[in-house]
C-alpha positions in Angstrom: 119.4 60.3 64.0 120.6 57.6 66.4 121.0 59.2 69.9 123.1 57.7 72.7 121.7 58.8 76.0 124.0 60.0 78.8 124.7 57.9 81.9 126.4 58.6 85.2 129.7 57.5 83.8 129.5 59.7 80.7 128.4 62.7 82.8 131.4 62.0 85.1 133.7 62.3 82.1 134.9 58.7 82.3 136.6 57.8 79.0 135.7 54.5 77.3 138.1 51.6 77.7 140.5 50.6 74.9 138.4 47.5 74.4 135.2 49.5 74.0 136.8 52.0 71.7 138.0 49.2 69.5 134.6 47.5 69.4 132.9 50.8 68.6 135.5 51.5 65.9 134.8 48.1 64.3 131.0 48.8 64.5 131.5 52.2 62.8 133.6 50.6 60.1 130.7 48.2 59.4 128.3 51.2 59.1 130.7 53.0 56.7 131.2 49.9 54.5 127.4 49.5 54.3 127.1 53.1 53.2 124.8 53.9 56.1 126.9 56.2 58.3 126.9 59.9 57.3 128.2 61.4 60.6 128.8 60.5 64.2 130.4 62.1 67.2 130.8 61.5 71.0 129.9 64.5 73.2 131.7 65.7 76.3 129.8 65.8 79.6 127.3 68.5 80.2 129.7 70.2 82.7 131.4 71.5 79.5 128.1 72.6 78.0 125.9 75.7 78.1 122.2 76.2 77.4 120.5 79.2 75.9 117.0 79.8 77.1 114.8 81.7 74.6 112.0 83.8 76.1 110.6 86.2 73.5 113.5 88.5 72.6 115.5 87.6 75.7 118.4 85.1 75.7 119.6 83.6 79.0 122.7 81.4 79.1 123.1 78.7 81.8 126.3 76.9 82.5 126.4 73.1 82.8 126.4 70.5 84.3 122.7 69.8 84.0 120.9 67.7 86.6 118.6 65.3 84.7 121.0 62.7 83.2 118.1 60.9 81.4 117.4 64.1 79.4 121.0 64.4 78.2 122.8 62.8 75.2 126.4 61.5 75.1 126.7 61.1 71.4 124.9 60.6 68.1 125.1 59.1 64.6 123.4 60.2 61.4 122.4 57.1 59.3 120.7 56.9 56.0 118.6 53.7 56.0 115.5 52.6 54.1 113.3 52.0 57.2 113.0 52.4 61.0 113.3 48.6 61.2 116.7 48.6 59.4 117.9 51.2 61.8 116.8 49.1 64.8 118.5 46.1 63.4 121.8 48.0 63.2 121.3 49.4 66.7 120.9 45.9 68.1 124.4 45.0 66.6 126.0 47.9 68.4 128.3 47.1 71.4 127.0 48.5 74.7 128.5 51.9 74.5 128.6 52.4 78.3 130.1 50.4 81.2 126.6 50.4 82.8 123.1 49.9 81.3 122.6 52.4 78.5 119.9 53.5 76.0 120.0 54.4 72.4 117.1 56.4 70.8 116.3 56.3 67.1 114.4 59.3 65.6 113.6 60.0 62.0 114.9 63.3 60.5 112.6 65.6 58.7 113.0 65.5 54.9 112.1 68.6 52.9 109.1 66.7 51.5 107.7 66.4 55.0 107.4 70.1 55.2 105.5 70.6 51.9 102.2 71.5 53.7 104.0 74.6 55.0 105.7 75.3 51.7 102.9 75.4 49.1 104.9 77.5 46.6 108.1 75.5 47.0 110.2 78.5 48.1 111.5 76.8 51.2 112.5 73.7 49.1 114.3 76.0 46.7 116.2 77.7 49.5 117.1 74.3 51.0 118.5 73.0 47.8 120.5 76.2 47.4 121.9 75.8 50.9 122.8 72.1 50.2 124.6 73.2 47.0 126.5 76.0 48.9 127.6 73.5 51.6 128.8 71.1 48.9 130.9 73.8 47.3 132.4 74.7 50.7 133.8 71.2 50.8 135.2 71.3 47.3 138.9 71.1 46.6 140.9 72.3 43.5 144.0 70.5 42.4 146.3 71.3 39.5 146.2 68.5 36.9 149.3 68.6 34.7 149.5 67.1 31.2 153.1 66.5 30.0 152.6 65.3 26.4 154.5 62.0 26.7 157.2 62.9 29.3 155.3 62.5 32.6 157.5 59.7 33.9 160.6 61.9 33.3 158.9 64.9 34.9 157.9 63.0 38.0 161.5 61.8 38.5 162.7 65.3 38.0 160.4 66.8 40.6 161.4 64.1 43.1 164.9 65.4 42.9 164.3 69.1 42.4 161.5 69.8 45.0 161.3 66.6 47.0 158.1 65.4 45.4 156.6 62.1 46.5 154.8 60.1 43.9 151.8 58.3 45.5 150.2 56.6 42.5 150.9 55.9 38.9 148.8 54.0 36.3 149.7 53.5 32.6 147.1 53.4 29.9 147.9 49.7 29.4 147.0 49.1 33.1 143.6 50.7 32.9 140.7 48.5 34.1 138.7 49.9 31.2 140.0 49.7 27.7 141.0 53.1 26.1 138.6 53.9 23.2 139.9 53.1 19.7 141.7 56.0 18.2 141.9 58.0 21.4 145.7 57.4 22.0 148.5 58.6 19.8 150.5 55.6 18.6 153.1 54.5 21.1 151.3 56.0 24.1 150.0 52.7 25.3 152.7 52.5 28.0 152.5 56.2 28.9 151.1 57.4 32.2 147.3 57.7 32.2 147.1 59.1 35.7 149.5 59.9 38.5 149.3 61.6 41.9 152.1 63.3 43.7 152.8 65.7 46.5 155.1 68.6 46.9 155.3 69.6 50.5 151.7 69.9 51.6 150.2 70.3 48.1 148.6 67.4 46.2 148.9 67.5 42.4 147.8 65.1 39.6 149.5 64.5 36.3 149.2 62.5 33.0 150.9 62.1 29.7 147.6 62.9 28.0 146.6 61.1 24.9 149.2 62.7 22.6 152.3 64.9 22.6 150.4 68.2 23.0 151.3 70.0 26.2 150.7 73.7 27.0 151.3 75.3 30.4 150.6 78.8 29.3 148.5 81.1 31.5 149.4 79.8 35.0 152.3 79.1 37.3 152.7 76.9 40.4 153.6 79.0 43.5 156.2 77.2 45.6 156.5 78.8 49.1 159.4 77.8 51.2 160.3 78.7 54.8 163.9 80.0 54.3 165.9 81.8 51.6 168.4 79.0 51.5 165.6 76.5 50.7 164.2 78.9 48.1 167.6 79.3 46.3 168.1 75.5 46.3 164.6 74.8 44.8 165.0 77.6 42.3 168.3 76.4 41.0 167.1 72.8 40.8 164.0 73.8 38.8 166.0 76.0 36.5 168.3 73.2 35.4 167.5 72.6 31.8 164.9 75.4 32.0 164.9 79.2 31.9 165.2 81.8 34.6 162.6 84.5 34.0 163.2 86.5 37.2 166.1 85.9 39.5 165.4 85.5 43.2 165.3 89.0 44.7 163.7 91.0 47.5 160.2 92.5 46.7 157.7 94.5 48.7 155.7 91.2 49.4 158.6 88.8 49.9 162.2 88.9 51.0 163.0 86.3 48.3 161.0 85.9 45.1 161.7 84.7 41.6 160.2 83.0 38.5 161.5 80.1 36.6 160.2 77.7 33.9 161.5 74.2 34.2 162.7 71.9 31.4 159.1 70.7 30.8 157.7 74.1 30.2 156.0 74.4 33.6 156.2 77.8 35.2 157.0 78.3 38.9 157.0 81.2 41.3 159.5 80.4 44.1 159.2 82.6 47.2 159.6 83.0 51.0 156.6 84.6 52.8 157.1 88.1 54.0 156.1 89.3 57.5 152.8 90.7 56.1 151.9 87.6 54.1 
C-alpha cells in the first residue's frame, strides 16, 4: 500500500492544478501499463470524515476535521510488485503530488501466508479464498452470445435498422490472428463472422455465425424495454417484419404495453414498457 500523507493544502481542500492532474494521470497510466496498479484513490480532507472509537462494546463517533495533519492520509495506491525496492523505485518516479513538500509512505500488505501461525488448520485461509471467489463473482457480467448459423452479417444490419443497434466490432474467420483448426469450419464459412459485438440501447451483446449453419434460439427471449408505447410499437413492428407475431402488444397486469415477437432469424423478443410497479 502506497500512502500519500496529508498536507496543509490537502486538508484545506485545495484541488490539484490541471498540470498536476495531468502529470499524475500520466504516472498512473505507466503503473497500469506495467501491470502494477490494482487500485488508487484520492481522499477528501478530514473535515468530511468521521472517526469511530472502539472501547470495549462502546462506539463513539467523532466528526472531523482532525488536528494532526501528519497522521492523516490524502490518498493511496495498491500496487503489486516483487519487492519493496521496486515499489520505492516507482515512488521516486511519481510527480510531487502536493504544491508543498509532501511524503509518501510504502507499507507491505499482509498476505494470507503471513498469518499461517494463527491458522494452523487452514480454516482462515479457506474462508479467505471463499471470500475472494465471492467478490470475483460479484464483479461478473453475463452477456447474450448469439449464433446465427451463417447470416450474422445480415442480422446485424437488420438490428441496426429495427432497434437502433450499434455494431462496435466485427471479425471474420479469415481475419483471425490464429488459424482456425482444420475441419472446424463448414465449407464456405471462411469469410463469415467469427465474432461481433453490438449494443442495443444500454445492453451489450455478442454474436457470431458459428462454425456451421446450425442455429437454435429455443428456450430464451431477449427482453426489450422501451420508455413509451409509441417506441414499443415501432420496435415491435420492425422486429416482426419477415418474422412472426406470437403475442400482439397489449396491456397486462405488469406492463401497459407488452408483446412477443420472433424475428426473421428465429430470435425471440419480448417488447414492453415498464409499468408503475416495475
